[in-house]
N, C-alpha and C positions, 0 to 999 in steps of 0.2 A: 504494499500500500504506500502510495506516495504521500508526501507531507502535506499537500493540499487537501487529500482525502482523510488524513489522520487528523488534521485540525477539525474539520466538520464531525468526524467521530467523537472527539472530546469534546466538542460544543453540545452534541446530542446528549452526551453522558453526564453533564453537570446541570443541576437546578439553577445555581447561581454563578453569573459570569460578571468578572469586574475587569473593566478595560481602562489601562493606563497609557500614557503618552509622555514625551519628554518635558523637562521644565522650559519656561519662557516658551510657550507654544506658538508655532506659526500657523498659517491656515491648514497646511497639510497634516501637522500634528493633530489638531482638531477635527479636520475633515475625515481622517482615516479612523481616528478614535470613535467619535460620535456617529459617523457614518456607518462603522461596523456595528456599533450598538443599536443604531435605528433599524438596521436590516434584521439583527438577531431579534429585537423586540417584535417586529412585524412578523417574522418567521415562526418564533416560539413565544406565543403570547402567555403561556404558562410559566416561563422561566423568569427569575430576577435579574436584570441586566442593568449594570451601573457603570457609569463613567465617572472616572475620579482624577484629581489632581489639584495643583495649586491654581492661582490665579490665571485667567485667560487673557489678561493684560491687554484691554482694549479691543478684543475679539468677541465680545459678548454678543454682538449680533449673529455670530455663528453658532454658539453653543455656551451652555453653562454646566457646571460640574455638580455631582451629586454629593450628598453627606453621606458617608458609610461608616457605621461603627466597626470597630476592630473585630468583633465576633461575627461579623458577616462574611469575613474571610475563611472562617473554617469550612473546609470541604468545598471551597470554590474555585473555580476555573479563572486564572488571571491571564489576561492577554495584553502584551504591551505592544503598540503601534509607533513606527517611526521614530525609533530610539536605538541608536548604534551601541551605546555603551551604558551599562547598568547605572553609573553614578548619576547619568543625566534623567533617568526615570523620575518623574515628578510623583511624590509621595511613596516613600520607602517601605509602606506597608505591601508592595507588590510580593514581597517574599513570604506573606503570611498564607497565601492560598496553597490548595493541595496540588496544583500542577501550574506550570508557568509556560506560556507560549510567546515567542517573539516573531513579529511579522514587521519587516522593514525593507528599505531600498538602499540603505548605506551600506559601504563595505563592511563586511562581516568581521571586523576584527575583534569583537568579543561575542561569541556564539552562546549568550547566556539562555538559559531555559531549558525546560524538558523536549520542547519541539521548536525548531527554528526554519522559519520560512523566509529567506532573504533572497530578493531579485534585484540586482543591482542595474539591471538593464531598465527597469521601470523608471518612468519620470517622476514618480512619487509614491508613496506608500498609499495615498487614495486610489491611484490606479490599481495597485496590486488588490485592494479591497474590492474593487469593481470585478476584477478578474475572478476572484475567490466567488463572488456573487454568481458570476456567468458560468463557472465551472460547475456549480452546484444548483442551477436553476430548477431542478426537480424538488429541491429541499428548502430554497431560500426564496425570499421575497423582498423586492426593493421597494422603498416608498418615496414619495416626493422629497421629504426631509433628508433622506439619505442621499438622493440624487443631488440635491443642492450642496450638501457638506462636501461630497467626494468631487464635485465640479470645483468647488472653492479650493480645496486641497491642489487639484491638479493645476489649476490656473496659478496659484500662489508659488508653486515649486517649479513651474515651467517659466516663469516671469511673463506670464500671459503667452505662452508658447514661443518665447523667443530663445529660451536656453537649448543648448544641444541635446540634453535629454529627451526633448521632444520628438517622438517618432510618428509615423503613420498610425502606429496602434494607440498612441495618446489622442491623436485628434479623432479617431473612431470612437474611442470610449467618451470623450468629451461631447461629441456630437449626440451619442446615444443617451447620456445623462441630460443633455438640453432638451430632449423629447418629453421630459417630466415637467410637472406643474410648478415652476418657479420661474422667476426672471433673471436669467443671466445678464442682462443689462444693469439692472438694479444692483445685483450681488456683485459684478465688477466695479461699479461706482463706489459701493461701500468699501471694496477692497482697496480701491486706489485712492479716494480723497483722503486729505492730510489737513489738521488744523494749521493756521496761521504761523503757529511758533515753529512747526516742523518745516513749514515752506522757508522761515527764515534761516533755519539751521542748513537747509539745502543751499542757500545762498552762501553761508559760510564754507561749506564744502567746497562749492567751486571756487571761491576767493581765495582758500587757504591749502588746496591741495599741491602736493609736492610731486613732480614727475621726473624720473631721471632719463637718460638718452636711450635707455633699453625699454622703457614703457613701465617700469616699476613705480607705483604711485603709493602715497601714504596721506592720510588726514588723521590728526590727532585731535580729539574732541575733550578739552577739559571738563572736569565736573563743574566747575565754576560757571561756564558757559552754559551748560544744561540748565543750571540753577537760575541763570539770568533770563533764559528764554522759557522757563518754567516747563521744561521737558524731563520725562523719566526715560530711562534706559529702553525700554520696549518701545517706545516711539522712534528711537533711533533706527529701527529695522527699515523705515521707510526711505531712508538716505543711502543705504549700502550700495545699491546698484547704480547710484548716479555717476561714479567715475567711468563707467563701462560705457557711456555714451560719448566719451572723449576718444577721438581716433588715434591719440598717441599713447593711450593708456593701453597695456597689456595685461597686467596683474596689479592688484591693489589690497591694501589693508586699511580697514576703518578702526582706530583705536580709540575707543569710548571709555573714559575714566569712570570708575564706579565710586560710590560714597565712602567705601572702605579704601580707596587709594589705587587699588590694582586697576587694570585696563582690560575689558573685554575686547577681543579682537575678532573682527569679521574679515575673512579673507575671500576673494573673489578672483577668478582669471578668466582670460578668453581662449587660453591654450596651455600654457605652462601648468603642469599638476603641482598643486598647492597642498593637498590633504598631508602629505608625508612631512611637509614643513610644519604643519598644524600639530601633529602628533608630538613634535619635540617640545611643544609649549602647551601640553595640558589640554589638547584638543584634538580634532579630527574632522571627518566629514566626506564629501564627495571629492573627487580630483580637481574640480572647478569651482567648488564652493564649501568652505569650511570655516570652522571657528576655533578660536584658541584663547589663551589668557597670558597677560604679560604682569609680572608682580610690580614693575616700575618702569621708568622711561628708559632705563638701561636695557631691558628685555624688549622694549618697544623697538628700540634702535637696533638690537640684535635681530629681531624678526624682520625689520624692514631691509636690513642687510641681506638676509635670506631670500626675500623676495626679490630683490635685486639680483642675486646670483641665479635663481631659476629664470628669471627673464633674459639675462645675459646668455644663459645656456641655451635658450630657445632662439637667439637672434642668429 
């Protein structure tokens, strides 16, 4: 029995299913997590299905989390979506269940769980969840809410179908999801719009970006600037892709200082592989989209030098 069939067998065997995703969720984390929850609730109305985790950080229009007591995990099946490494799982009670399943599209550097289904060819974990539904259409039912969530996840992780992970299959899945009763136009607008404070931060990014002769770029965003603009860290996700529209830029890092003093690092690339770089600095991710951490400006400088090197090697 292949892993896709094994996962359905486990879902059928458990009365309680609790679904987790990663900290600081993006649309794909919520789309895959709650999209799967909606599919399972619709398909198995007699089961108790929960979605859990910390704050959804400005994505309340997509989904909210359930409050679950510790004892609910007893004899429960736990599924984690869109999370490559166990330290990133939101709500560490994921270990309290009877069985753990990992479903993801990131490189499988840490194959935690009793069952692991990783498809690095998928554009998003939301695409994988839709494929899971299609594979088991005799047993599973998708509803409009699930379709909306999965579509949001795919749109989010493909950069509105601009990123290299977008395939003909991705577009086919998106087209099928658009046939359900929700407004893709309204959803795209909600995903796209930003407050004026973030628009001002975008201006700061373009005015302060540093680019070397090989296309390596960096922007450092101090905590004091975020405070001046009235912006929290989660809102900075909206500016991460901005350097990519500059034709001279090949790979870049956005270094956002946190209240504790360290820097959250968002890495992106148009070609050079940067996830190995991220792993050196307490991070990881996709070859062209990763995250890391820098304890101080000295480590920020070190990471930027490594970005410069991979760009130089690519030239």
